[in-house]
C-alpha positions as a Markdown table, in Angstrom:
| # | Residue | x | y | z |
|---|---|---|---|---|
| 1 | Unk | 68.5 | -80.9 | 52.6 |
| 2 | Unk | 72.4 | -80.7 | 52.3 |
| 3 | Unk | 74.8 | -83.0 | 54.1 |
| 4 | Unk | 77.0 | -81.8 | 57.1 |
| 5 | Unk | 80.5 | -81.1 | 56.3 |
| 6 | Unk | 83.4 | -80.5 | 58.7 |
| 7 | Unk | 86.6 | -78.6 | 58.5 |
| 8 | Unk | 90.1 | -79.7 | 59.1 |
| 9 | Unk | 89.5 | -78.5 | 63.0 |
| 10 | Unk | 86.1 | -80.9 | 63.3 |
| 11 | Unk | 84.0 | -77.6 | 63.1 |
| 12 | Unk | 80.7 | -77.9 | 61.5 |
| 13 | Unk | 80.1 | -76.2 | 58.6 |
| 14 | Unk | 77.6 | -74.3 | 58.0 |
| 15 | Unk | 76.1 | -72.6 | 54.8 |
| 16 | Unk | 77.7 | -69.0 | 53.2 |
| 17 | Unk | 80.1 | -69.8 | 56.3 |
| 18 | Unk | 84.0 | -68.8 | 55.4 |
| 19 | Unk | 85.5 | -71.6 | 56.2 |
| 20 | Unk | 88.8 | -71.4 | 55.8 |
| 21 | Unk | 90.4 | -68.0 | 55.2 |
| 22 | Unk | 94.5 | -68.3 | 53.9 |
| 23 | Unk | 97.3 | -64.9 | 53.0 |
| 24 | Unk | 96.4 | -65.2 | 49.7 |
| 25 | Unk | 92.5 | -67.6 | 49.3 |
| 26 | Unk | 89.5 | -68.2 | 50.4 |
| 27 | Unk | 86.9 | -70.6 | 50.4 |
| 28 | Unk | 83.6 | -70.5 | 51.1 |
| 29 | Unk | 81.1 | -73.4 | 50.6 |
| 30 | Unk | 77.3 | -72.7 | 50.9 |
| 31 | Unk | 75.0 | -75.2 | 48.9 |
| 32 | Unk | 77.5 | -78.1 | 47.9 |
| 33 | Unk | 79.4 | -75.2 | 45.7 |
| 34 | Unk | 82.4 | -74.8 | 46.6 |
| 35 | Unk | 83.5 | -71.4 | 45.9 |
| 36 | Unk | 87.6 | -69.9 | 45.7 |
| 37 | Unk | 88.3 | -66.3 | 45.7 |
| 38 | Unk | 92.0 | -65.0 | 45.4 |
| 39 | Unk | 93.0 | -61.5 | 46.7 |
| 40 | Unk | 95.0 | -61.1 | 43.1 |
| 41 | Unk | 93.7 | -61.8 | 39.6 |
| 42 | Unk | 96.6 | -63.9 | 39.1 |
| 43 | Unk | 96.0 | -67.7 | 37.3 |
| 44 | Unk | 95.0 | -71.1 | 39.6 |
| 45 | Unk | 93.3 | -74.3 | 39.5 |
| 46 | Unk | 91.7 | -76.1 | 41.8 |
| 47 | Unk | 91.8 | -79.8 | 42.5 |
| 48 | Unk | 89.3 | -81.8 | 45.0 |
| 49 | Unk | 90.8 | -85.3 | 46.1 |
| 50 | Unk | 89.3 | -88.0 | 47.5 |
| 51 | Unk | 91.5 | -90.2 | 50.4 |
| 52 | Unk | 93.0 | -92.1 | 48.2 |
| 53 | Unk | 94.2 | -89.4 | 46.1 |
| 54 | Unk | 91.5 | -89.5 | 43.3 |
| 55 | Unk | 90.5 | -86.7 | 41.6 |
| 56 | Unk | 87.1 | -85.8 | 42.0 |
| 57 | Unk | 86.5 | -82.7 | 40.6 |
| 58 | Unk | 89.0 | -80.0 | 39.1 |
| 59 | Unk | 89.1 | -76.5 | 37.1 |
| 60 | Unk | 92.1 | -75.3 | 35.8 |
| 61 | Unk | 92.8 | -72.1 | 34.2 |
| 62 | Unk | 90.9 | -69.5 | 36.9 |
| 63 | Unk | 91.2 | -65.7 | 36.9 |
| 64 | Unk | 90.3 | -64.5 | 40.7 |
| 65 | Unk | 87.9 | -66.8 | 41.1 |
| 66 | Unk | 86.1 | -70.2 | 40.8 |
| 67 | Unk | 83.3 | -72.6 | 41.9 |
| 68 | Unk | 82.6 | -75.9 | 41.7 |
| 69 | Unk | 79.6 | -78.4 | 42.9 |
| 70 | Unk | 80.3 | -81.0 | 46.1 |
| 71 | Unk | 76.9 | -82.5 | 44.8 |
| 72 | Unk | 78.1 | -86.0 | 43.1 |
| 73 | Unk | 81.3 | -86.2 | 45.6 |
| 74 | Unk | 80.5 | -89.1 | 48.4 |
| 75 | Unk | 80.8 | -89.0 | 51.7 |
| 76 | Unk | 84.3 | -89.1 | 53.3 |
| 77 | Unk | 87.1 | -87.1 | 53.2 |
| 78 | Unk | 88.4 | -84.8 | 50.5 |
| 79 | Unk | 90.7 | -82.0 | 50.4 |
| 80 | Unk | 91.0 | -79.2 | 48.6 |
| 81 | Unk | 94.1 | -78.0 | 46.1 |
| 82 | Unk | 94.2 | -74.3 | 45.6 |
| 83 | Unk | 97.1 | -73.8 | 43.4 |
| 84 | Unk | 99.1 | -70.6 | 42.2 |
| 85 | Unk | 102.4 | -70.2 | 40.8 |
| 86 | Unk | 104.8 | -71.3 | 43.5 |
| 87 | Unk | 101.3 | -70.5 | 46.1 |
| 88 | Unk | 99.7 | -74.6 | 47.1 |
| 89 | Unk | 97.3 | -74.6 | 49.5 |
| 90 | Unk | 95.4 | -77.8 | 50.3 |
| 91 | Unk | 92.5 | -77.8 | 53.0 |
| 92 | Unk | 91.3 | -81.1 | 54.0 |
| 93 | Unk | 86.8 | -81.4 | 54.5 |
| 94 | Unk | 84.6 | -84.3 | 55.8 |
| 95 | Unk | 81.6 | -84.2 | 53.9 |
| 96 | Unk | 78.6 | -87.1 | 56.4 |
């Protein structure tokens, strides 16, 4: 059974649901996998932090798409940061 996730609006996030869509990045959360896709095939980095700023997962040097497993991340509040050149986007999530 998958844990419950809440997006920053407090809405429950179901499997296979796009939880955020920005001009450049699309973030998909499904089966404890975080998938990030960029509209252009630019290089980007993804980092997952806890509320204290500790890095829980990181993928550097991605092109177009990246996937990170969240199964090892404990319950709590965490942040996903996507950066590509001058573009930086951070989204908050809650794992219950």
